[in-house]
N, C-alpha and C positions, 0 to 999 in steps of 0.2 A: 504494500500500500504506500501511496505517497504520504507526505507529511499532512497534507490537507485531508486526505481520506482517513488517516489515523485520528485526526482531530474530530472529524465528523462522527466517526465510529465511537470515540470516547464520549461525545455529547449524547448520542443515542443510548449508549449503555448506562450513562449516568441517569438519564430519565427513567430507565427501568428500575434503577436502585431507589430513586425518589418515590416511585409508585409503590415499591415493595416495603420501604421502611418509613415513609412519611416523615413526620417531625423528628423522629429519633435518628435519622440518617447522619446528621452532623456529629452527634455524640458517638455513634457507632463507628464512624470513620475515624474520629480522634482516637478511640480505643484501639482500633485496628492499626493505626499509624504507630501508636506506642508499642504494640506487640511487634510490629515489623522492625521498629528501631531496636528493640531488645534482641530479636532474632538476627538482625544485621550485624550487631556487635559480636554475636557468637559465631555466625556463619556469613562472612562478607560475600556479597554478590547477589543476595536474594532481591534486594531492591532493584538492582540493575536488570535482573531477569524479568521482574514484573513490569519494568518500563519498556523493555524491548518488545517491539512488534505488537504493542497493544495488549499484551497478556494481562496486565494489571487493570486495564480498562474494561475487560470482559465482565459483564454483570454477574455471570455465574461464578467466575473466579472470585470476584469481589464479595459476593454473598457467602462463599465458603470461608473467605478470610474473616469476614465480619462474624460469622458463627464461631470460628475458632478463637477469635479475640474475646468473645463473650465468655467462653470456657476458660481461656488463658487468664483473664482478669477476675474470674469468680473467686469468692472466698473459698478456702479449703472445705471440702464436703458438699459444695454446691456446683451444679453443672453450669450455671450462668446462661443457659440457653432460653430462659423464660422471656416472653413478650418483649 
């Protein structure tokens, strides 16, 4: 994809995330970013992988990362996957 196509793709996928997460999207994306920062310190290259070729812009990938961030940041003994 060209740079313009990647940008358009990213916007369309973000719209999907907005529909799926509504008002909680910003908070969930912040939590996901914190998780990715932690993982990047442990395993450099993850962020670059997600940026390459629009992988991180894919709504399905982003949803999986959001779900994992909820678990990652949950207090011990809780799944964090609730609403």
